Every structure is written in structure tokens, then in C-alpha cells.
DRENDO-1510 file (C-alpha; in Angstrom, 1 decimal, always signed):
<recs>
REC; n; res; u; v; w
REC; 1; MET; +4.2; -5.2; +4.3 .
REC; 2; PHE; +7.8; -5.8; +4.8 .
REC; 3; GLU; +6.4; -8.3; +7.6 .
REC; 4; ASN; +9.4; -10.2; +8.4 .
REC; 5; LEU; +12.0; -7.3; +8.1 .
REC; 6; SER; +9.3; -5.6; +10.6 .
REC; 7; GLU; +9.3; -7.8; +12.8 .
REC; 8; ARG; +13.1; -9.2; +12.9 .
REC; 9; LEU; +14.7; -5.6; +12.9 .
REC; 10; THR; +12.0; -4.5; +16.1 .
REC; 11; LYS; +13.2; -7.5; +17.2 .
REC; 12; SER; +17.3; -6.2; +17.1 .
REC; 13; LEU; +16.2; -2.9; +18.1 .
REC; 14; LYS; +13.8; -3.9; +21.6 .
REC; 15; ASN; +17.1; -4.3; +23.4 .
REC; 16; ILE; +19.4; -1.5; +22.9 .
REC; 17; ARG; +15.8; +1.0; +23.0 .
REC; 18; GLY; +16.0; +1.3; +26.7 .
REC; 19; LYS; +19.8; +1.6; +27.1 .
REC; 20; GLY; +20.6; +4.2; +29.3 .
REC; 21; ARG; +24.6; +3.9; +27.8 .
REC; 22; LEU; +25.1; +2.8; +24.7 .
REC; 23; THR; +28.9; +0.7; +24.9 .
REC; 24; ASP; +31.1; -0.7; +21.6 .
REC; 25; ASP; +30.0; -4.1; +22.4 .
REC; 26; ASN; +25.9; -3.4; +22.8 .
REC; 27; ILE; +25.6; -0.6; +19.7 .
REC; 28; LYS; +28.0; -4.1; +17.7 .
REC; 29; ASP; +25.5; -6.8; +19.3 .
REC; 30; THR; +22.7; -4.5; +17.7 .
REC; 31; LEU; +24.1; -3.9; +14.5 .
REC; 32; ARG; +25.4; -7.8; +14.0 .
REC; 33; GLU; +21.3; -8.5; +15.1 .
REC; 34; VAL; +19.9; -5.3; +12.2 .
REC; 35; ARG; +22.9; -6.9; +9.0 .
REC; 36; MET; +21.1; -10.1; +9.7 .
REC; 37; ALA; +17.7; -8.4; +9.6 .
REC; 38; LEU; +18.7; -7.5; +6.1 .
REC; 39; LEU; +20.6; -9.9; +4.7 .
REC; 40; GLU; +17.3; -12.4; +5.5 .
REC; 41; ALA; +14.7; -9.0; +4.1 .
REC; 42; ASP; +17.4; -10.0; +0.7 .
REC; 43; VAL; +18.7; -6.7; +0.5 .
REC; 44; ALA; +22.1; -6.1; -1.8 .
REC; 45; LEU; +25.3; -6.6; +0.0 .
REC; 46; PRO; +26.9; -3.6; -1.1 .
REC; 47; VAL; +23.3; -1.2; +0.2 .
REC; 48; ILE; +23.8; -3.7; +4.4 .
REC; 49; LYS; +27.3; -2.5; +4.5 .
REC; 50; GLU; +26.7; +1.0; +3.7 .
REC; 51; PHE; +24.1; +1.1; +5.8 .
REC; 52; ILE; +25.7; -0.7; +8.7 .
REC; 53; ALA; +29.1; +1.9; +8.6 .
REC; 54; LYS; +26.9; +5.2; +8.8 .
REC; 55; VAL; +25.3; +3.6; +11.7 .
REC; 56; LYS; +27.8; +2.7; +13.5 .
REC; 57; GLU; +29.5; +6.2; +12.9 .
REC; 58; ARG; +26.5; +7.8; +13.6 .
REC; 59; ALA; +26.1; +5.8; +17.2 .
REC; 60; LEU; +29.6; +6.1; +18.0 .
REC; 61; GLY; +29.7; +10.0; +17.6 .
REC; 62; GLN; +28.6; +12.9; +20.1 .
REC; 63; ASP; +24.3; +13.3; +19.4 .
REC; 64; VAL; +23.9; +9.9; +21.3 .
REC; 65; SER; +26.5; +10.0; +24.2 .
REC; 66; THR; +25.6; +13.0; +25.3 .
REC; 67; SER; +22.0; +12.2; +25.4 .
REC; 68; LEU; +19.3; +11.6; +27.9 .
REC; 69; SER; +18.0; +8.1; +26.6 .
REC; 70; PRO; +20.4; +6.7; +24.1 .
REC; 71; GLY; +18.6; +4.0; +23.2 .
REC; 72; GLN; +16.3; +5.8; +22.2 .
REC; 73; VAL; +18.0; +8.0; +20.1 .
REC; 74; PHE; +20.2; +4.9; +18.5 .
REC; 75; VAL; +16.6; +4.1; +17.0 .
REC; 76; LYS; +15.7; +7.5; +15.9 .
REC; 77; ILE; +19.6; +7.0; +13.9 .
REC; 78; VAL; +18.5; +3.4; +12.4 .
REC; 79; GLN; +15.6; +4.6; +11.4 .
REC; 80; SER; +16.9; +8.4; +9.4 .
REC; 81; GLU; +19.2; +5.8; +7.5 .
REC; 82; LEU; +16.4; +3.8; +5.8 .
REC; 83; GLU; +14.8; +6.6; +5.0 .
REC; 84; LEU; +18.2; +7.9; +3.5 .
REC; 85; ALA; +18.4; +4.3; +2.0 .
REC; 86; MET; +14.9; +4.7; +0.3 .
REC; 87; GLY; +15.3; +8.0; -0.7 .
REC; 88; GLU; +14.8; +10.4; +2.0 .
REC; 89; VAL; +11.4; +12.0; +0.9 .
REC; 90; ASN; +8.9; +11.0; -2.3 .
REC; 91; GLU; +10.3; +12.6; -5.7 .
REC; 92; GLY; +6.4; +12.8; -7.5 .
REC; 93; LEU; +6.3; +13.0; -10.9 .
REC; 94; ASP; +7.6; +15.7; -13.4 .
REC; 95; LEU; +5.2; +16.7; -15.0 .
REC; 96; LYS; +6.1; +20.7; -16.3 .
REC; 97; ALA; +6.2; +20.3; -19.7 .
REC; 98; VAL; +4.1; +21.2; -22.3 .
REC; 99; PRO; +0.9; +19.4; -22.8 .
REC; 100; PRO; +0.6; +16.5; -23.5 .
REC; 101; ALA; +3.9; +15.0; -21.0 .
REC; 102; ILE; +4.2; +11.5; -22.1 .
REC; 103; VAL; +5.1; +9.4; -19.3 .
REC; 104; LEU; +7.1; +5.6; -20.9 .
REC; 105; MET; +6.3; +3.0; -19.4 .
REC; 106; ALA; +9.2; +0.2; -19.4 .
REC; 107; GLY; +10.3; -3.5; -17.6 .
REC; 108; LEU; +9.7; -7.6; -17.9 .
REC; 109; GLN; +6.7; -9.6; -18.2 .
REC; 110; GLY; +5.1; -10.3; -15.2 .
REC; 111; ALA; +6.0; -7.6; -13.0 .
REC; 112; GLY; +2.5; -6.2; -13.3 .
REC; 113; LYS; +3.2; -3.5; -15.8 .
REC; 114; THR; -0.3; -2.6; -17.9 .
REC; 115; THR; -1.8; -2.6; -14.4 .
REC; 116; SER; +0.2; -0.3; -13.0 .
REC; 117; VAL; -0.4; +2.4; -16.3 .
REC; 118; ALA; -3.9; +2.2; -15.6 .
REC; 119; LYS; -3.6; +2.8; -11.8 .
REC; 120; LEU; -1.1; +5.9; -12.3 .
REC; 121; ALA; -3.8; +6.9; -15.0 .
REC; 122; LYS; -6.5; +6.8; -12.4 .
REC; 123; PHE; -3.9; +8.2; -10.4 .
REC; 124; LEU; -3.5; +11.2; -12.1 .
REC; 125; SER; -6.9; +11.6; -13.2 .
REC; 126; GLU; -8.7; +11.8; -9.9 .
REC; 127; ARG; -6.0; +13.4; -7.7 .
REC; 128; GLU; -4.1; +15.7; -10.2 .
REC; 129; LYS; -7.3; +16.2; -11.9 .
REC; 130; LYS; -5.8; +15.8; -15.7 .
REC; 131; LYS; -6.8; +14.3; -19.3 .
REC; 132; VAL; -5.0; +11.9; -19.5 .
REC; 133; LEU; -4.7; +8.6; -22.5 .
REC; 134; VAL; -3.5; +5.3; -22.7 .
REC; 135; VAL; -1.9; +3.8; -25.2 .
REC; 136; SER; -0.3; +0.7; -25.7 .
REC; 137; ALA; +3.2; +0.2; -28.0 .
REC; 138; ASP; +3.1; -3.7; -27.3 .
REC; 139; VAL; +2.7; -4.6; -30.5 .
REC; 140; TYR; +3.3; -8.6; -29.3 .
REC; 141; ARG; +1.0; -9.3; -27.1 .
REC; 142; PRO; -2.7; -8.6; -28.3 .
REC; 143; ALA; -3.9; -9.5; -25.7 .
REC; 144; ALA; -2.0; -6.8; -23.4 .
REC; 145; ILE; -3.9; -4.1; -26.0 .
REC; 146; LYS; -7.1; -5.8; -25.1 .
REC; 147; GLN; -6.4; -5.6; -21.4 .
REC; 148; LEU; -5.6; -1.9; -21.4 .
REC; 149; GLU; -8.2; -0.9; -22.8 .
REC; 150; THR; -10.2; -2.9; -20.7 .
REC; 151; LEU; -8.8; -1.1; -17.9 .
REC; 152; ALA; -8.6; +2.5; -19.6 .
REC; 153; GLY; -12.5; +1.7; -20.1 .
REC; 154; GLU; -12.5; +1.1; -15.9 .
REC; 155; VAL; -10.5; +3.5; -14.6 .
REC; 156; GLY; -12.5; +6.4; -17.1 .
REC; 157; VAL; -9.4; +7.1; -19.1 .
REC; 158; GLU; -9.7; +7.8; -22.8 .
REC; 159; PHE; -8.0; +4.9; -24.5 .
REC; 160; PHE; -5.7; +5.2; -27.9 .
REC; 161; PRO; -6.1; +1.5; -30.3 .
REC; 162; SER; -3.0; +0.6; -31.9 .
REC; 163; ASP; -2.8; -3.0; -33.0 .
REC; 164; ILE; -0.4; -5.9; -33.9 .
REC; 165; SER; +0.7; -4.8; -37.8 .
REC; 166; GLN; +1.6; -1.5; -36.2 .
REC; 167; LYS; +5.5; -0.3; -35.0 .
REC; 168; PRO; +5.8; +1.1; -31.9 .
REC; 169; ILE; +7.2; +4.6; -32.8 .
REC; 170; ASP; +4.3; +4.8; -35.3 .
REC; 171; ILE; +1.9; +4.2; -32.8 .
REC; 172; GLY; +3.3; +5.9; -30.2 .
REC; 173; ASN; +3.9; +9.0; -32.4 .
REC; 174; ALA; +0.0; +8.9; -33.7 .
REC; 175; ALA; -1.2; +8.5; -29.9 .
REC; 176; ILE; +0.9; +12.1; -29.1 .
REC; 177; ALA; -0.6; +13.7; -32.2 .
REC; 178; HIS; -4.3; +12.6; -30.9 .
REC; 179; ALA; -3.9; +13.8; -27.4 .
REC; 180; LYS; -2.0; +17.5; -28.9 .
REC; 181; LEU; -5.8; +17.3; -30.9 .
REC; 182; ASN; -7.2; +16.4; -28.2 .
REC; 183; PHE; -6.1; +19.3; -25.2 .
REC; 184; ILE; -4.7; +15.7; -23.2 .
REC; 185; ASP; -2.4; +16.1; -20.4 .
REC; 186; VAL; -0.9; +13.0; -20.1 .
REC; 187; VAL; -0.1; +10.5; -22.2 .
REC; 188; ILE; +1.3; +6.9; -20.6 .
REC; 189; VAL; +2.7; +4.6; -23.1 .
REC; 190; ASP; +2.6; +0.9; -22.4 .
REC; 191; THR; +5.8; -0.7; -24.1 .
REC; 192; ALA; +6.4; -5.0; -24.7 .
REC; 193; GLY; +7.8; -6.4; -21.4 .
REC; 194; ARG; +10.3; -9.8; -21.9 .
REC; 195; LEU; +10.2; -12.7; -19.5 .
REC; 196; HIS; +13.8; -11.6; -19.1 .
REC; 197; VAL; +16.1; -8.3; -20.6 .
REC; 198; ASP; +17.4; -8.9; -24.3 .
REC; 199; GLU; +19.2; -6.8; -26.5 .
REC; 200; SER; +16.6; -6.5; -29.1 .
REC; 201; MET; +13.7; -5.5; -26.8 .
REC; 202; MET; +16.3; -2.7; -25.4 .
REC; 203; THR; +17.7; -1.8; -28.7 .
REC; 204; GLU; +13.3; -1.0; -30.0 .
REC; 205; ILE; +12.7; +0.9; -26.5 .
REC; 206; GLN; +15.4; +3.1; -26.8 .
REC; 207; GLU; +14.3; +3.8; -30.5 .
REC; 208; LEU; +10.7; +4.3; -29.0 .
REC; 209; HIS; +12.2; +6.8; -26.4 .
REC; 210; ALA; +14.3; +8.5; -28.4 .
REC; 211; ALA; +11.5; +9.8; -30.9 .
REC; 212; ILE; +8.7; +10.1; -28.5 .
REC; 213; ASN; +10.5; +11.7; -25.8 .
REC; 214; PRO; +9.3; +11.1; -22.7 .
REC; 215; VAL; +9.2; +13.7; -19.3 .
REC; 216; GLU; +9.1; +10.2; -17.3 .
REC; 217; THR; +10.1; +7.4; -18.5 .
REC; 218; LEU; +9.5; +5.0; -15.1 .
REC; 219; PHE; +10.5; +1.1; -14.8 .
REC; 220; THR; +8.0; -1.1; -12.9 .
REC; 221; VAL; +9.2; -4.1; -10.9 .
REC; 222; ASP; +8.0; -6.3; -8.7 .
REC; 223; ALA; +9.1; -5.7; -5.0 .
REC; 224; MET; +9.0; -10.2; -4.3 .
REC; 225; THR; +12.2; -10.2; -6.4 .
REC; 226; GLY; +13.8; -9.0; -3.9 .
REC; 227; GLN; +17.1; -7.6; -4.4 .
REC; 228; ASP; +17.2; -8.8; -8.2 .
REC; 229; ALA; +14.4; -6.4; -8.6 .
REC; 230; ALA; +17.2; -4.0; -8.1 .
REC; 231; ASN; +19.4; -5.3; -10.8 .
REC; 232; THR; +17.2; -5.8; -13.1 .
REC; 233; ALA; +16.2; -1.9; -12.1 .
REC; 234; LYS; +20.2; -1.5; -13.0 .
REC; 235; ALA; +20.2; -3.3; -16.9 .
REC; 236; PHE; +17.4; -1.3; -17.8 .
REC; 237; ASP; +19.2; +2.3; -16.4 .
REC; 238; ASP; +21.7; +1.6; -18.6 .
REC; 239; ALA; +19.8; +1.4; -21.7 .
REC; 240; LEU; +17.6; +3.7; -20.8 .
REC; 241; PRO; +17.3; +7.0; -18.7 .
REC; 242; LEU; +15.4; +6.6; -16.2 .
REC; 243; THR; +13.4; +8.8; -14.1 .
REC; 244; GLY; +12.2; +6.8; -11.4 .
REC; 245; VAL; +11.0; +3.2; -10.4 .
REC; 246; ILE; +6.9; +1.9; -9.8 .
REC; 247; LEU; +8.3; -1.1; -7.0 .
REC; 248; THR; +4.0; -3.4; -7.7 .
REC; 249; LYS; +3.1; -6.1; -5.4 .
REC; 250; THR; +4.1; -4.7; -2.5 .
REC; 251; ASP; +2.2; -5.9; -0.4 .
REC; 252; GLY; +2.6; -9.2; -0.6 .
REC; 253; ASP; +6.0; -9.4; +0.0 .
REC; 254; ALA; +7.5; -9.4; +3.2 .
REC; 255; ARG; +10.7; -9.1; +2.8 .
REC; 256; GLY; +11.5; -5.1; +2.2 .
REC; 257; GLY; +14.8; -5.4; +0.0 .
REC; 258; ALA; +13.7; -3.9; -3.0 .
REC; 259; ALA; +12.7; -1.1; -1.7 .
REC; 260; LEU; +16.4; -0.2; +0.5 .
REC; 261; SER; +18.0; -1.5; -2.2 .
REC; 262; ILE; +16.7; -0.1; -6.0 .
REC; 263; ARG; +18.2; +4.1; -4.7 .
REC; 264; HIS; +21.2; +2.2; -4.0 .
REC; 265; ILE; +21.6; +0.6; -7.0 .
REC; 266; THR; +19.9; +2.4; -9.5 .
REC; 267; GLY; +20.1; +6.2; -8.1 .
REC; 268; LYS; +16.9; +6.5; -8.9 .
REC; 269; PRO; +14.1; +7.5; -6.7 .
REC; 270; ILE; +11.3; +4.8; -6.6 .
REC; 271; LYS; +8.3; +7.8; -6.6 .
REC; 272; PHE; +5.1; +4.6; -5.7 .
REC; 273; MET; +4.1; +1.8; -4.6 .
REC; 274; GLY; +1.8; -1.0; -5.6 .
REC; 275; VAL; +0.0; -2.1; -2.7 .
REC; 276; GLY; -2.9; -4.2; -4.1 .
REC; 277; GLU; -4.5; -6.1; -6.8 .
REC; 278; LYS; -7.3; -2.8; -6.8 .
REC; 279; ILE; -6.8; -0.6; -9.5 .
REC; 280; ASP; -6.6; +2.4; -7.2 .
REC; 281; ALA; -4.5; +0.7; -5.2 .
REC; 282; LEU; -0.9; +2.8; -6.4 .
REC; 283; GLU; +0.4; +5.2; -3.9 .
REC; 284; PRO; +2.7; +7.2; -3.6 .
REC; 285; PHE; +6.1; +5.9; -1.5 .
REC; 286; HIS; +7.3; +8.3; +1.1 .
REC; 287; PRO; +10.6; +6.7; +2.4 .
REC; 288; ASP; +9.9; +8.3; +5.6 .
REC; 289; ARG; +6.6; +6.7; +6.1 .
REC; 290; ILE; +8.0; +3.1; +4.2 .
REC; 291; ALA; +10.8; +3.4; +7.2 .
REC; 292; SER; +8.7; +4.5; +10.1 .
REC; 293; ARG; +6.0; +1.2; +9.4 .
REC; 294; ILE; +9.6; -0.9; +8.9 .
REC; 295; LEU; +10.3; +0.1; +12.3 .
REC; 296; GLY; +6.6; -0.8; +13.7 .
REC; 297; MET; +6.0; +2.8; +14.5 .
REC; 298; GLY; +2.6; +3.1; +12.0 .
REC; 299; ASP; +2.2; +5.4; +9.2 .
REC; 300; VAL; -1.2; +7.8; +10.3 .
REC; 301; LEU; -0.3; +10.3; +7.4 .
REC; 302; SER; -1.3; +8.0; +5.1 .
REC; 303; LEU; -3.8; +6.8; +6.7 .
REC; 304; ILE; -5.5; +10.3; +7.2 .
REC; 305; GLU; -5.0; +10.8; +3.3 .
REC; 306; GLU; -6.6; +7.1; +2.5 .
REC; 307; VAL; -9.6; +7.8; +4.8 .
REC; 308; GLU; -10.4; +11.6; +2.6 .
REC; 309; GLN; -10.7; +9.8; -0.7 .
REC; 310; LYS; -11.6; +6.3; +0.2 .
REC; 311; VAL; -14.2; +7.1; +2.5 .
REC; 312; ASP; -17.7; +8.3; +1.2 .
REC; 313; LYS; -18.2; +11.8; +3.2 .
REC; 314; LYS; -21.8; +11.7; +2.0 .
REC; 315; LYS; -23.1; +8.6; +3.5 .
REC; 316; ALA; -21.1; +9.0; +6.5 .
REC; 317; ALA; -22.7; +12.8; +7.5 .
REC; 318; GLN; -25.9; +10.8; +6.5 .
REC; 319; LEU; -24.7; +8.1; +8.9 .
REC; 320; ALA; -24.0; +10.6; +11.5 .
REC; 321; GLN; -27.3; +12.4; +11.2 .
REC; 322; LYS; -29.4; +9.3; +11.5 .
REC; 323; VAL; -27.8; +7.9; +15.0 .
REC; 324; LYS; -28.4; +11.4; +16.1 .
REC; 325; SER; -31.6; +11.9; +15.2 .
REC; 326; GLY; -32.1; +8.8; +17.7 .
REC; 327; LYS; -32.9; +6.1; +14.8 .
REC; 328; GLY; -29.9; +3.9; +15.5 .
REC; 329; PHE; -27.0; +1.9; +13.9 .
REC; 330; ASP; -28.5; -1.3; +12.6 .
REC; 331; LEU; -27.3; -4.1; +10.6 .
REC; 332; GLU; -27.2; -2.6; +7.4 .
REC; 333; ASP; -25.5; +1.0; +8.9 .
REC; 334; PHE; -22.6; -2.3; +9.9 .
REC; 335; ARG; -22.3; -3.7; +6.9 .
REC; 336; GLU; -21.6; -0.4; +5.0 .
REC; 337; GLN; -19.2; +0.5; +7.7 .
REC; 338; LEU; -17.1; -3.2; +6.4 .
REC; 339; LYS; -17.8; -1.8; +2.6 .
REC; 340; GLN; -15.8; +1.3; +3.5 .
REC; 341; MET; -13.1; -0.2; +5.8 .
REC; 342; GLN; -12.7; -2.9; +2.7 .
REC; 343; ASN; -12.8; -0.1; +0.3 .
REC; 344; MET; -9.3; +1.1; +1.9 .
REC; 345; GLY; -7.4; -2.4; +2.0 .
REC; 346; GLY; -9.2; -4.4; +4.4 .
REC; 347; MET; -8.8; -4.5; +8.3 .
REC; 348; MET; -5.3; -5.2; +8.1 .
REC; 349; GLY; -3.7; -2.8; +5.1 .
REC; 350; LEU; -5.6; -0.6; +8.1 .
REC; 351; MET; -4.2; -2.2; +11.1 .
REC; 352; ASP; -0.5; -2.0; +8.8 .
REC; 353; LYS; -0.6; +2.0; +8.9 .
REC; 354; LEU; -1.3; +2.4; +13.0 .
REC; 355; PRO; +1.4; +2.5; +15.2 .
REC; 356; GLY; +2.6; -0.4; +17.8 .
REC; 357; MET; +0.9; -2.7; +15.2 .
REC; 358; GLY; +3.5; -4.7; +14.4 .
REC; 359; ASN; +3.9; -6.1; +18.4 .
REC; 360; MET; +0.7; -7.7; +17.9 .
REC; 361; SER; +0.3; -11.2; +18.6 .
REC; 362; GLU; -0.5; -13.7; +16.1 .
REC; 363; GLN; -3.8; -15.0; +17.2 .
REC; 364; ILE; -4.7; -11.2; +17.6 .
REC; 365; LYS; -3.6; -11.1; +13.9 .
REC; 366; GLY; -5.5; -13.9; +13.2 .
REC; 367; GLN; -8.7; -12.2; +14.3 .
REC; 368; MET; -8.4; -9.0; +12.0 .
REC; 369; ASP; -7.7; -11.3; +9.0 .
REC; 370; ASP; -9.7; -9.7; +6.3 .
REC; 371; LYS; -11.3; -12.8; +5.2 .
REC; 372; VAL; -13.6; -12.5; +8.7 .
REC; 373; THR; -14.8; -9.2; +7.9 .
REC; 374; ILE; -15.8; -10.6; +4.5 .
REC; 375; ARG; -17.5; -14.1; +6.1 .
REC; 376; MET; -19.4; -11.1; +8.8 .
REC; 377; GLU; -20.6; -9.5; +5.2 .
REC; 378; ALA; -21.8; -12.1; +3.9 .
REC; 379; MET; -23.7; -13.1; +7.3 .
REC; 380; ILE; -25.2; -9.7; +7.0 .
REC; 381; ASN; -26.2; -10.8; +3.2 .
REC; 382; SER; -28.3; -13.6; +4.3 .
REC; 383; MET; -30.4; -12.1; +6.4 .
REC; 384; THR; -33.9; -10.2; +5.7 .
REC; 385; PRO; -34.2; -6.6; +5.3 .
REC; 386; ALA; -36.1; -6.9; +8.6 .
REC; 387; GLU; -33.5; -8.7; +10.5 .
REC; 388; ARG; -31.2; -6.1; +9.7 .
REC; 389; GLN; -32.6; -4.2; +10.3 .
REC; 390; ARG; -34.4; -5.1; +13.7 .
REC; 391; PRO; -31.4; -7.4; +14.9 .
REC; 392; GLU; -33.2; -8.2; +17.7 .
REC; 393; ILE; -35.6; -10.9; +16.2 .
REC; 394; ILE; -33.4; -12.8; +15.2 .
REC; 395; LYS; -33.4; -15.9; +17.6 .
REC; 396; GLY; -32.9; -19.6; +17.2 .
REC; 397; SER; -33.9; -20.7; +13.7 .
REC; 398; ARG; -32.7; -17.2; +12.0 .
REC; 399; LYS; -29.4; -18.2; +12.9 .
REC; 400; LYS; -29.4; -21.6; +11.7 .
REC; 401; ARG; -31.0; -20.1; +8.7 .
REC; 402; ILE; -28.6; -17.2; +8.6 .
REC; 403; ALA; -25.6; -19.9; +8.9 .
REC; 404; ALA; -26.5; -22.2; +6.2 .
REC; 405; GLY; -27.2; -19.3; +4.0 .
REC; 406; SER; -23.4; -18.0; +4.5 .
REC; 407; GLY; -21.4; -20.9; +4.7 .
REC; 408; THR; -21.3; -19.9; +8.4 .
REC; 409; GLN; -21.8; -21.7; +12.2 .
REC; 410; ILE; -24.3; -20.8; +14.4 .
REC; 411; GLN; -21.2; -19.4; +16.6 .
REC; 412; ASP; -19.8; -16.9; +14.1 .
REC; 413; VAL; -23.4; -15.9; +13.8 .
REC; 414; ASN; -23.9; -15.1; +17.8 .
REC; 415; LYS; -20.0; -13.5; +17.7 .
REC; 416; LEU; -21.2; -11.4; +14.6 .
REC; 417; LEU; -24.6; -10.0; +16.7 .
REC; 418; LYS; -21.9; -9.5; +20.0 .
REC; 419; GLN; -19.9; -7.7; +17.5 .
REC; 420; PHE; -22.9; -4.9; +16.1 .
REC; 421; THR; -24.1; -4.7; +19.6 .
REC; 422; GLN; -21.3; -3.4; +21.0 .
REC; 423; MET; -20.5; -1.1; +17.8 .
REC; 424; GLN; -23.9; +0.2; +18.4 .
REC; 425; LYS; -23.3; +0.9; +22.4 .
REC; 426; MET; -20.7; +3.1; +20.7 .
REC; 427; MET; -22.3; +4.5; +18.2 .
REC; 428; LYS; -25.4; +5.8; +20.8 .
REC; 429; LYS; -22.2; +7.1; +23.2 .
REC; 430; MET; -21.0; +8.9; +20.1 .
REC; 431; SER; -24.5; +10.5; +18.9 .
REC; 432; GLY; -24.2; +12.3; +22.2 .
REC; 433; LYS; -22.6; +14.8; +24.5 .
REC; 434; GLY; -18.6; +14.5; +24.8 .
REC; 435; GLY; -19.2; +11.5; +22.4 .
REC; 436; MET; -16.0; +11.0; +21.5 .
REC; 437; GLN; -14.1; +10.5; +24.8 .
REC; 438; LYS; -16.6; +8.4; +25.8 .
REC; 439; MET; -16.4; +6.5; +22.6 .
REC; 440; MET; -12.8; +5.8; +23.1 .
REC; 441; ARG; -13.0; +4.8; +26.5 .
REC; 442; SER; -15.6; +2.1; +25.5 .
REC; 443; MET; -13.0; +1.1; +22.5 .
REC; 444; LYS; -9.9; +0.9; +25.4 .
REC; 445; GLY; -12.5; -1.2; +27.1 .
REC; 446; MET; -13.1; -3.7; +24.7 .
REC; 447; MET; -9.1; -4.3; +24.0 .
REC; 448; PRO; -7.7; -7.7; +24.9 .
REC; 449; PRO; -4.6; -7.2; +26.9 .
REC; 450; GLY; -1.4; -6.3; +25.0 .
REC; 451; GLY; -2.9; -4.6; +22.1 .
REC; 452; MET; -5.4; -3.5; +19.8 .
REC; 453; GLY; -8.0; -6.5; +18.1 .
REC; 454; GLY; -10.5; -8.2; +20.1 .
REC; 455; GLY; -14.1; -6.5; +20.5 .
REC; 456; MET; -15.4; -4.9; +17.5 .
REC; 457; PHE; -13.7; -6.8; +15.1 .
REC; 458; GLY; -12.3; -9.6; +16.7 .
REC; 459; GLY; -13.6; -13.3; +16.3 .
REC; 460; GLY; -12.1; -16.2; +16.1 .
REC; 461; ARG; -12.9; -18.4; +13.1 .
</recs>
């Protein structure tokens, strides 16, 4: 996420970070590089101008000149201004209405609006413990109604049926009436998307908005469209009283222009961001955490939250007990660990949230490609139950069969077994006295020079 912007900004700030004294000249040089980084990230020009002016004003101010480490203070100012540009704190949904609270979703076609409806429904039902009903008022695309029905089934929320012969207002009113009778907390109304902003579309959605009076009107926009995303959001905001934005496809957005421009241009907060195709890949948007990630400082808070929500605690407890009782750690357990990691957005998703990972070399990043973990899983799947439980029996002909069955090479199987042995040793250390400290020491020893990445999860192509 936002790799290009992160890389450019980290590079721009590297030189000034260690400076014992800040001068007009080195501030000017650094800000020129920061401006270039923001331009390349497709951040809107008015946002860049204001951002640079604010950083300059604070950098030349008292708080920097009297500091013992002015270079670090300068980086802190940049971080603080990035947070301000994106809205400072996460603004959650305001659902304090008499039930049902109505959420209206708007957006252009292809921005991931219908998927976001399902993701939001899952988020509200699982994390906020709300009873959610979803309904589609997209009377132009029967496929969109069918898609929402399928997704609602997937996430386990109620779907209110509608069809193309109905009017959007009638659909909305019928869904709300049903929700009132069935004690539903939140109704999420999906609306028709268009390929571009047009008058008839705006009129239709304005009329629907007036009829159902939602407490939240969210605009779904594709992060990969850069500052165009902010301009489209502005056009919608002029027509509708938007309360917030859902920024989709941020996992594929290397630039970050939309995230930095939307708040400034629309005055509306980004409330959520889509971080992948999976139905649970929706996160509350925390400007402070995103600013920290952009500057290569990681996002440990989000990582902890993700572990809390997505790691199967029962399986983790069973594994700990198994290792403690001396039964050891086998390839079945290793495969389970790989699956858990995939659930949490894969290796790169995890690394993105760890401090200092932005400075990893491309070679190390390549070793952490999620394709590597998928390939490891495929090799374990190609083994017999006996081989998974007793990896020491995997010799020549077995290795050949496993490689052929998983579409890999014998050296890949050797690498997997080597990494598994290291993991096994680590688990053994953990189960003993002072386990955690021992494990951290062994992990440190497994890291290649220049950062994390070898040993445990490494491995070439």
C-alpha cells in the first residue's frame, strides 16, 4: 500500500533525519524532494501547496531550533501534517439513530461499491454485533442485485429481495418497513453505479436520499484513480450530503494520492478502506497509522487488532499445548500457520505493518512474496499424512513425487524442509523455560543482514 510514496518520502527525509542543525537551505532542499514525492503520488496540487507551507512554517519555528535532534523533529512535523491532511483520527459510523439506522452507499461503477456493502455488513455484524439487512436499489443491473444476494449469504447477513421492475424509492421504503418489523439495527442500501457522473443519476439518488433519510451517506471510490477519486467525491458531495468515504483497492494503490487529497477537497473523512478482495478485507481508516506506514514506521496497533480478530485462538491454544506436551511441531501444524498468515493478508500484508520494513531491499521483499507461502502450502498438500507427521522420512524419491505433485522443483522441497526444521527448533525453544527470549534470539540469528526476511519465511523462486 502506497509503496511509491513511502519509498520517495523515506528517501527524501533520510538525509535530514540525522541533522544536528536545520538551516533554510537543507529545509528547502528536503521540502523540494517532498513536493516531488507528493506530485508523483498524484496528490492534488492545492493539497501539496498547503502541506508544504504548513511543514515549512513549523520547521522554521521555535520547536525545531531549540530541539536536541532537529532532524527527527522535522520528520515528526511531516508525520503530523500527513495525519492532519488525512483527517487526524478515525471517524467511525454514527449509528445512534432509532433503529434501523440507514446507510446509503453511492459511487461510480467498478469502484467496488457492492462488495463494500457486503464487507461493511460483515464488519458491523461481527465487530459491532449489529443485526444487518442489505438491499440493492440498482434497478439497471439485475447482476448487481444477484451479486449482493450471493455476498449477503457469504457474510451471513439478511438480504432484502428487489427486482428491476421496481422504483429505487419503493425498494428502499419496503426494506426499511421490513427492518422495523424484524428488529434490524442497520439497513445498508446499495445504489446504482454509473461509468461517470451524470445528471439523471444524481437526481435519482437525491430523491432516494430524501425519501429514506439515511444517517450515513458513504461514497465508495477507487484509490487507484488518484486525485480523480477526490474530484469525483467532490462532485458527489455537491449533490449529496456525504458523511464519509470508503476508499477501495488501497492494497493495489502504490501512489496514495487519493488518501491524501480526499479530506482536503471534500472536507469529508475517509471512514474505511478496502485492503484486498477477501470479504473481510475492510479496515477502519486511521490517519495516524497510515501516516506512520507511509513514513516506514509500521502500524503495530493494526497488526495487534488483526491478530486478535483473525487468529484462531482455539487452534493456537491446541498447538501450544501439543508443543508443551513434547509431541512436537509437524508439517500439518506448519501448514496451519501458513493458512493463518494468509487470513491476515499474507506475508507482505503483515510486513507492511511492521516498523522499518519500508527500508527492506527488493531482494528480501521478493523472498517474502505471498506466492512463496502459497507454493509452500502446495508442497505440504502434496505429501502423505505420514510424511507430514514424520518429515524425517522424506528422502530422494519422495521429494521427487512431492515436487511433481505441487509443480515445484526438488530444491524448493529442500528449502521448505530446511525452513520447517528452523521453525520446529524455534517452537521447541518457546516451550521451554524463558522460551520467548530464546525464540527472539534465534529469530534474530535467522535474519539476513539489512532486515527481516531470510530463514523462516525466505527462499528464492
